[in-house]
C-alpha positions as CSV (number, residue, x, y, z in Angstrom):
1,M,-20.0,125.1,-77.7
2,A,-22.6,127.6,-78.8
3,I,-23.3,131.1,-77.4
4,S,-26.5,132.9,-78.0
5,G,-25.9,136.6,-77.9
6,G,-22.4,135.8,-78.6
7,T,-21.4,139.3,-79.9
8,G,-22.3,141.0,-76.6
9,S,-20.1,141.8,-73.6
10,F,-20.7,138.4,-71.9
11,G,-20.6,136.3,-75.0
12,S,-17.5,137.8,-76.5
13,T,-15.6,137.5,-73.1
14,M,-16.8,133.9,-72.8
15,A,-15.7,133.1,-76.4
16,R,-12.2,134.6,-75.7
17,H,-11.9,132.6,-72.5
18,L,-12.9,129.3,-74.3
19,L,-10.5,129.9,-77.1
20,E,-7.7,130.4,-74.6
21,R,-8.7,127.1,-73.0
22,G,-8.3,125.3,-76.3
23,V,-12.0,124.7,-77.3
24,E,-12.1,123.3,-80.8
25,R,-15.2,125.2,-82.1
26,I,-17.5,127.9,-80.9
27,H,-20.8,128.8,-82.6
28,I,-21.6,132.5,-82.2
29,F,-25.3,133.2,-82.6
30,S,-26.7,136.7,-82.7
31,R,-28.9,139.0,-84.7
32,D,-26.4,141.8,-85.4
33,E,-24.4,141.3,-88.6
34,T,-22.3,144.3,-88.0
35,K,-21.2,143.1,-84.6
36,Q,-20.5,139.7,-86.0
37,D,-18.3,141.2,-88.7
38,E,-16.4,143.2,-86.0
39,M,-16.0,140.2,-83.9
40,R,-14.8,138.1,-86.8
41,R,-12.1,140.6,-87.6
42,Q,-11.1,141.2,-84.0
43,F,-10.7,137.6,-83.1
44,N,-9.5,136.3,-86.5
45,D,-9.9,132.7,-85.3
46,E,-11.1,130.0,-87.6
47,R,-12.5,128.1,-84.6
48,L,-15.4,130.7,-84.4
49,R,-18.4,130.0,-86.6
50,F,-21.0,132.8,-86.9
51,F,-24.8,132.1,-87.2
52,L,-27.1,135.0,-88.0
53,G,-30.6,134.8,-86.4
54,D,-32.9,135.8,-83.6
55,V,-33.9,133.8,-80.5
56,R,-37.4,134.8,-81.3
57,D,-37.2,132.5,-84.4
58,E,-36.7,128.9,-83.2
59,S,-35.8,127.7,-86.8
60,S,-32.8,130.1,-86.9
61,L,-31.5,128.6,-83.7
62,L,-31.4,124.9,-84.9
63,P,-28.3,125.2,-87.2
64,A,-26.3,126.9,-84.4
65,M,-27.2,124.1,-81.9
66,R,-26.2,121.1,-84.1
67,G,-23.0,119.3,-83.2
68,V,-22.4,121.2,-79.9
69,D,-22.4,119.7,-76.4
70,Y,-22.7,123.0,-74.4
71,V,-24.7,126.1,-74.8
72,F,-24.5,129.4,-72.9
73,H,-27.6,131.5,-73.4
74,A,-26.8,135.2,-73.0
75,A,-29.1,136.8,-75.6
76,A,-31.5,139.2,-74.0
77,L,-32.9,142.7,-73.8
78,K,-31.1,144.0,-70.7
79,Q,-31.6,147.8,-70.6
80,V,-34.1,148.5,-67.8
81,P,-35.5,151.8,-69.2
82,S,-35.9,150.4,-72.7
83,C,-37.8,147.4,-71.4
84,E,-40.1,149.8,-69.4
85,F,-41.1,151.5,-72.6
86,F,-41.4,148.3,-74.7
87,P,-42.3,145.5,-72.3
88,Q,-43.8,143.3,-74.9
89,Q,-40.5,143.3,-76.8
90,A,-38.8,142.1,-73.5
91,V,-41.3,139.3,-73.3
92,L,-40.7,138.2,-76.8
93,T,-36.9,138.1,-76.4
94,N,-36.3,137.2,-72.8
95,V,-39.2,134.8,-72.2
96,Q,-40.3,133.3,-75.6
97,G,-36.8,133.6,-77.0
98,S,-35.4,131.6,-74.0
99,H,-38.1,129.0,-74.5
100,N,-37.0,128.6,-78.1
101,V,-33.3,128.3,-77.1
102,I,-34.1,125.5,-74.6
103,R,-36.3,123.6,-77.1
104,A,-33.7,123.9,-79.9
105,A,-30.9,122.8,-77.6
106,S,-32.9,119.8,-76.5
107,M,-33.8,118.8,-80.0
108,A,-30.1,119.1,-81.0
109,G,-29.0,116.8,-78.3
110,V,-27.1,119.4,-76.2
111,K,-25.7,118.0,-72.9
112,S,-25.7,121.2,-70.8
113,L,-27.4,124.6,-71.2
114,V,-26.6,127.5,-68.8
115,C,-29.0,130.5,-68.9
116,L,-27.8,134.0,-67.8
117,S,-30.1,135.8,-65.4
118,T,-29.8,139.0,-63.3
119,D,-30.4,140.2,-59.7
120,K,-33.3,142.2,-61.2
121,A,-35.2,139.0,-61.5
122,V,-35.6,138.8,-57.7
123,Y,-38.6,140.8,-56.3
124,P,-38.8,142.5,-59.8
125,V,-40.1,146.0,-60.1
126,N,-39.3,146.5,-63.7
127,A,-40.1,144.7,-67.0
128,M,-36.6,143.6,-67.6
129,G,-36.4,141.9,-64.2
130,M,-39.9,140.4,-64.6
131,T,-39.1,138.8,-68.0
132,K,-35.8,137.5,-66.7
133,G,-37.6,136.0,-63.8
134,L,-39.9,134.3,-66.2
135,M,-36.9,133.1,-68.1
136,E,-35.6,131.4,-65.0
137,K,-39.0,129.8,-64.4
138,T,-39.0,128.6,-68.0
139,A,-35.6,126.9,-67.6
140,Q,-36.6,125.3,-64.3
141,A,-39.9,124.2,-65.7
142,F,-38.1,122.3,-68.4
143,A,-35.9,120.5,-65.8
144,R,-39.0,119.7,-63.7
145,N,-41.2,118.5,-66.6
146,H,-38.6,116.6,-68.5
147,P,-36.7,114.4,-65.9
148,E,-35.9,112.0,-68.7
149,S,-34.0,114.6,-70.7
150,Q,-30.3,114.0,-71.3
151,M,-29.8,117.9,-71.2
152,T,-29.0,119.6,-67.9
153,V,-30.5,123.1,-67.8
154,S,-29.3,125.5,-65.1
155,V,-29.3,129.2,-64.4
156,T,-26.7,131.7,-63.3
157,R,-27.7,135.0,-61.7
158,Y,-25.5,138.0,-60.9
159,G,-25.5,141.7,-60.5
160,N,-23.9,144.5,-62.4
161,V,-20.9,143.5,-64.5
162,M,-18.3,146.2,-64.5
163,Y,-17.4,147.7,-67.8
164,S,-19.9,145.6,-69.7
165,R,-22.0,147.2,-72.4
166,G,-24.5,149.5,-70.7
167,S,-22.4,149.7,-67.5
168,V,-22.3,153.1,-65.8
169,I,-18.5,153.0,-65.5
170,P,-17.8,153.8,-69.2
171,L,-20.3,156.7,-68.8
172,F,-18.3,158.0,-65.8
173,V,-15.1,157.8,-67.7
174,K,-16.5,159.7,-70.7
175,Q,-17.9,162.4,-68.5
176,L,-14.6,162.8,-66.7
177,M,-12.7,162.9,-70.0
178,D,-15.0,165.5,-71.3
179,G,-14.8,167.6,-68.2
180,K,-18.4,167.2,-67.3
181,P,-20.1,166.5,-64.0
182,L,-20.7,162.9,-63.0
183,T,-24.5,162.2,-63.2
184,L,-25.9,160.0,-60.5
185,T,-29.5,158.9,-60.3
186,E,-29.3,158.4,-56.5
187,P,-26.0,158.6,-54.5
188,T,-27.1,156.1,-51.8
189,M,-28.1,153.5,-54.3
190,T,-26.1,150.3,-53.9
191,R,-25.0,147.8,-56.6
192,F,-23.1,144.5,-56.6
193,L,-19.8,144.8,-58.4
194,M,-18.5,141.9,-60.5
195,S,-16.0,141.6,-63.4
196,L,-16.6,139.9,-66.7
197,A,-14.0,137.4,-65.8
198,E,-15.9,136.5,-62.6
199,S,-19.0,136.1,-64.6
200,V,-17.2,133.6,-66.8
201,D,-16.0,131.7,-63.7
202,L,-19.7,131.5,-62.6
203,V,-20.9,130.0,-65.9
204,E,-18.0,127.5,-65.8
205,H,-18.9,126.5,-62.3
206,A,-22.5,125.9,-63.5
207,F,-21.4,123.8,-66.5
208,T,-19.2,121.5,-64.3
209,H,-21.4,121.3,-61.2
210,A,-25.1,121.8,-62.1
211,E,-27.9,119.3,-61.6
212,P,-31.1,120.0,-63.7
213,G,-32.8,123.2,-62.6
214,D,-30.0,124.4,-60.3
215,L,-29.6,128.2,-59.8
216,F,-26.1,129.5,-59.1
217,V,-25.1,132.9,-57.6
218,R,-21.5,134.1,-57.2
219,K,-20.9,136.1,-54.0
220,A,-20.0,139.7,-54.7
221,P,-19.1,142.9,-52.8
222,A,-21.1,146.1,-53.4
223,S,-20.8,149.9,-53.1
224,T,-22.9,152.9,-53.4
225,V,-23.0,154.5,-56.8
226,E,-21.4,157.6,-55.3
227,V,-18.5,155.6,-54.0
228,L,-18.1,154.0,-57.4
229,A,-18.2,157.4,-59.1
230,R,-15.6,158.8,-56.8
231,A,-13.4,155.7,-57.2
232,V,-13.4,156.1,-61.0
233,A,-12.7,159.8,-60.7
234,G,-9.8,159.2,-58.3
235,L,-8.2,156.7,-60.7
236,L,-8.3,159.4,-63.4
237,G,-6.7,162.0,-61.2
238,V,-9.9,163.9,-60.1
239,D,-10.1,163.8,-56.3
240,D,-13.2,165.9,-55.9
241,P,-15.4,165.4,-58.9
242,E,-18.5,167.5,-59.5
243,I,-21.6,165.3,-59.0
244,R,-25.1,166.0,-60.3
245,V,-28.1,164.1,-59.0
246,I,-30.6,163.5,-61.8
247,G,-33.1,161.3,-60.1
248,I,-34.0,157.6,-60.3
249,R,-34.8,156.3,-63.8
250,H,-37.7,154.2,-64.8
251,G,-37.7,150.9,-63.1
252,E,-34.6,151.4,-60.9
253,K,-34.3,149.9,-57.4
254,L,-32.5,151.5,-54.5
255,H,-30.8,148.1,-53.7
256,E,-30.5,144.9,-55.7
257,T,-31.2,141.3,-54.4
258,L,-29.3,138.3,-55.7
259,L,-31.2,135.7,-53.6
260,S,-34.5,136.0,-51.8
261,R,-34.9,134.9,-48.2
262,E,-36.9,131.9,-49.5
263,E,-34.0,130.9,-51.8
264,M,-31.4,131.6,-49.0
265,G,-33.3,129.1,-46.8
266,K,-32.7,126.3,-49.5
267,A,-29.2,127.5,-50.7
268,S,-26.0,125.5,-50.1
269,D,-22.8,127.5,-49.6
270,E,-20.2,126.4,-52.1
271,G,-17.4,128.8,-51.2
272,D,-17.5,131.5,-53.8
273,Y,-21.0,130.5,-54.9
274,F,-24.4,129.8,-53.6
275,R,-26.4,126.9,-55.2
276,V,-30.2,126.8,-55.0
277,P,-31.5,123.3,-56.0
278,L,-34.7,122.8,-58.1
279,D,-37.9,122.1,-56.2
280,A,-38.7,119.0,-58.2
281,R,-42.0,118.2,-56.6
282,S,-45.1,117.6,-58.8
283,L,-48.4,119.4,-58.3
284,Q,-49.6,116.6,-56.1
285,Y,-48.4,118.1,-52.9
286,E,-50.2,115.6,-50.7
287,L,-47.6,113.0,-51.8
288,Y,-44.9,115.1,-50.0
289,F,-46.8,115.9,-46.8
290,D,-45.3,114.0,-43.9
291,G,-47.5,115.2,-41.1
292,E,-45.0,117.8,-39.9
293,E,-45.9,121.5,-40.1
294,S,-44.1,123.0,-43.0
295,S,-41.8,125.9,-42.3
296,I,-41.0,129.1,-44.3
297,A,-37.5,130.3,-44.5
298,R,-36.7,133.2,-42.2
299,D,-33.2,134.0,-43.5
300,D,-32.4,137.4,-44.8
301,D,-32.3,138.2,-48.5
302,Y,-28.8,138.4,-50.0
303,T,-28.8,142.0,-51.2
304,S,-26.3,144.8,-52.3
305,E,-27.1,146.5,-49.0
306,N,-26.2,143.7,-46.6
307,T,-23.3,142.1,-48.6
308,Q,-19.7,143.4,-48.1
309,Q,-19.7,147.2,-48.5
310,M,-16.6,148.7,-50.1
311,G,-15.2,152.2,-49.6
312,V,-13.5,154.4,-52.3
313,E,-10.0,152.9,-51.9
314,E,-11.3,149.3,-51.9
315,T,-13.4,150.1,-55.0
316,K,-10.4,151.6,-56.7
317,A,-8.4,148.4,-56.1
318,L,-11.3,146.3,-57.6
319,L,-11.4,148.6,-60.6
320,M,-7.7,148.3,-61.2
321,K,-8.2,144.6,-61.9
322,L,-10.2,145.4,-65.0
323,P,-8.3,145.3,-68.3
324,E,-10.3,148.3,-69.6
325,I,-9.2,150.4,-66.7
326,Q,-5.6,149.2,-67.0
327,Q,-5.5,150.1,-70.6
328,L,-7.1,153.5,-70.0
329,L,-4.5,154.4,-67.4
330,T,-1.6,153.2,-69.6
331,E,-2.8,155.4,-72.4
332,R,-3.1,158.6,-70.3
């Protein structure tokens, strides 16, 4: 197993899960030597092997891919405001870097590659979402253009992962601990809520069920950011927190979309997951015309506004499942 971006929130959680499952060897690929050293000391497990490199450099990827059957591609620039100011950097990492990962994995004889995407890739309004959308297209194009390949490339897409690096929850916790107001960009903004453990389940589902080019989404509840802020405050004993609205940041959406209506029209319901198969047709569309008038999907999008909406108490219960929240409350 190899994990690109293996020292990040997703990668390290995936690594810990795999080690607990008895995986013999995991290659951790990332560009940050400090985080690699911290992870090496924290895990202290000889089954981890660390590879220093950058997904922008295909040659640095090849050693990490050799001898592994499965690859999880999590390396990316993920911060929406940063990508708005430096969109070309997002292109180099999220698009060209993903292309490099796919090529290197294919050359190394990898059996299955799962690429991590985001709800921001659907109807994107920011550079991060646009580049992740192109990452998805790059993965699907490989599957479409290389039907003879022995490697299955698939994509997982999900929304905000609670308490991951860059999540708003740690910010709320720090503001509450410091006695400061909770800063919200827009109180009515809705976001999907998902744990790191659930993100790992989604990736495992893709590894075990994917056909080439498949897109998988895990169903998730949502809440407004105000509800989320009040739930965090309530768990820390602040029943009526001071809230300061600071305005929407660069590239933010009011609501997020996990599946477009076009994708919902093709999706199959797999219980906790939606699966959207690859459109494997060639450019010769006349070969597929059967004389019937083609139809366009009329289903609704799957959004953070029309999914299950949680109140403060429900959100508290969800937050209490997070190891970070459990540890925080134990230490207080």
